[in-house]
N, C-alpha and C positions, 0 to 999 in steps of 0.2 A: 894645530887642528882648530877650526872655528867652532863656536857654539851655535847650535841650531836653535836660535831663540824662538822662531815660530812654533817648532815642535815642542819646546819646553813650555811655552805658553798654553798650547792646546792641552798638553798632558796635565799641567797644573790646574787648569780650569775644569777638566774632566774629573780629576781626582777629588778636588774640593767639592764639586757638585755632587759626585757620587756619595761622598761621606755625608753631605747634608741630607740627601735622599734616604740613606740608610738610617740616619737619626730620625727623620720624620716618620718613616714607616716601620721601623723596628725598635730602635733604642728609646725614643721618647715615649711610646705606649708602655714600655716596660717601666720607665721611671714614673709615669702617671699611676700605674697599677701599684707600684711600691709606695707611692705617696698616699694613696687611698688606704693602704694597709696600716699606716702609722697614725691615722687620724683617730684611732681608738684611745690614744694616750692623752695626757694632760695638754692644755693649750700651749704652754711654753715648750714642752717637749715636742709637741706636734709641729710647731713652727720651725724649730731648729732642725728636726728630722726631715721635714718636707723640703726645706731649703737645701739640705745636704743631698737628699735623694734626687731632687730635680736638677741639680747642677750638671751641665753637660761635661763630658770628658774634654780634656784640653784640646785634643786633635779636632773634635767636633766644633768646639768654640772658635778655634782659629779658622777652620774651614768655612763656617757660617760667616765669619768676618771678611775673609779674603775672596770668597767665590763671586760676589757681585762686582767687586773691583776687577778681578781677573776677567770676568765675562765682558765687562764694559771695554777693557783694553783689547781683548781678543776681537770683538766686533769692530771697534774703531780701527785697529791696526790691520785687520784682514780685509775689510770691505770698504773703508772710507779713506783714511790717509795714514801714512807711515813716515816717521822721521828717519833721515839718514845723515851721516856726516861724510863729506868728501875727503878721501884719504890720499889722493894723488892729483897731479897737475895735468892730467890728460884732457881735461875740459876747459883749461885756461884759454881765453879770458872769461868765458861764460861763468864758470864755476872755479873758485879758488880752493886750494887746500885749506881745510878748516871750516868751510861753509857747512852750515846745517840746513838741510833742505826738507821740503815736504813732497811726498809722492802720492798722487791721486791713484788709489787702488781700484777704482771702478771705471776709469776712463776707457780701458780696453776690455771691459767685461768683468762680471762678478765671478771670482774664482774661490774654490775651497782652499782654506789655509793648509799649508804644508805640502799637499799633493799638487796644488795649482790647477786642478781641473776646472775649466770654465763651465759655469752652470747657467749664466744669463749673458746673452750678447748685448753689448752696449755700443762699442765702436772698435775701430782698428787703428793701429799706428799709422801715421802719415809722415812723409818726408819732411824733415825739419823738426820733428818732435824730439825732445830730450827724454830718454827712456832708461829706466832701471830694469835690469834683467840678470839672468844667470848665463854666462857664456858656456859654450860646449865643453871647454877644457878645464873649468874650475868650478867648485861649489862655493863661489863667492859672489856677492853683489857687484855688478859693473854698472857704470852709467856712461852712456855715449849718446850721440845724435843719430837718428834714423836718416840714412841717406839712400836707402834702397828698399822698396816694398815689393811684394810678390809680383813678378812679371817684369820688373825693371832690369835694364842692362846698365850696370855701373862701371864707369871707367875713371881711373885716377891717373893722370899723366901731367908731368911738368907742374906739379902742385895745383892742378886744376881738376875740378870734379865735373864729370859728364854723366847725365842721366838720359838714357835712351838716345844717345848721340847729341844731345843738346848741352852746351856748356852752361853751367850754373853761374849766373852773374856775380862778378867780384868787383869791389871798389876799394882802391888803396886808401888807407886811413893814416898810417904813420909807420915810421921805422924807429925801433927802440932797442937799447937806450939811445938818446939823440946823439951823443958824442962818439959812440962806437957801436953802431947798430948791429944787432945779432939776429933780430927777427922782424918781420913785417906784420903789422896789424891790418887785416883785410876784412871788409864787410862782405859777407857772402849771402846771397838770397837762394834759399832752397825750399821748394814747396810753398812759396809765398811768404816764408819766414826769413827775415833779415837778422843776421847775428854776426858777431865778430869771431874771427879765427886767427890763430897765430901760425905763421909760416917761418921756419928757421932758415936763415939765409945761407947757412953753411952745412946743412944736412939735406940729403935727398933719399928718402926712405922708399919703401916698396911701392911700385906702380903695377898696374894691371887692369884687367877687365873681368867682371864677374856677372853672371846671370842669376837673379834671385828667384828661386823656385817658390811654388805655393807653400804657404805656411811658414815662411822664413823672412828674415830681415837682415839687411846689411847695415852695420853700425860703424861710425867713425868718431874720433874725438875732435873737438874744436882746436886742440893743440896738435895740429896735424902731423908734425914731424916727431912728436914725443907722445904718441898714443899707441897702446897695444890694443888693436881692434880687429875688425873682420878682415882686414887685409892680411892678417897673420894667422888667426885661429878659426876663421870661417864665419858662417852665418848663425844667427840666433833663431832658434825654433820658437814658434808661437806659444808652445807650452811653457817656455822658460821666461816669459814676460812677467815682470812684477808690477809695473805701473808707470805713469807719466810724471816726471818731475815738473812741478809748476811754480814753486816759490822758494826763495831763500829767506829764512826767518832769523838766523843768527850766524855770526862769524867769530871764530877764535883762532888767533895766530898760535903756532906751535909754542910750547914752553909754558912759562908761568904767566903769560899775558891773560888779561881779563877778556871775556867775550864782549862783543859789541854788535851794534845794529847798523853800522854804516854801509854795509853791503846788502842790506835787505832789499827785496823786490821780487817781481815776477821773472820767471825764467823764460827767455825767448830763444 
């Protein structure tokens, strides 16, 4: 079972903020009143007693320290940008396993954290965008490319993508590995965005045609024959969108390898 980090962050921020407010309006006035009461004693006794009386309880002290940090992280992560790590190879060659990416949280509208309700319209996903979302069958982050927006008729046949009856241009780049090729590297242009895809020469997965209704999106991985995407589990609802992936800022190979910056760049 995965940890719902956004929910934990919201709750932590709310709890520490509430404790801080309780201290400001309830506990601190009581400490000030108690400090005034001990000022009748000698100077030394007064200083020691006042210091002891005015000291915040440990939970208040930690809440005051952590609340601004948690609030900053909450605002940054919920409304501006959020980091993710790529766990699978479904977006190869665009994104590799171990890539750390940044996701623009306001590209498709400002949403409330946890519940995802859009409160401010900004823009809508377009064909060719790389998008992070929740699929309809799992409560896990997925990342794929948008290949169908509301109103589109998407057809995938013979390893070729058709949108509204028009073939999406492909250009052969290479066959890899050179001595015993297993897959082709193809440059595909989708929605004006050119990107590389992998096509396995020995696999032929699900084909078909789908109509994208209002408020939904059809998603596919760039590693076309090794991607669990909308061909299998259906469409992504507008309410399940997280944001647009726009940059790779770090890469780490599995195991004890050190992270590096050789794969950094913008995501196309």
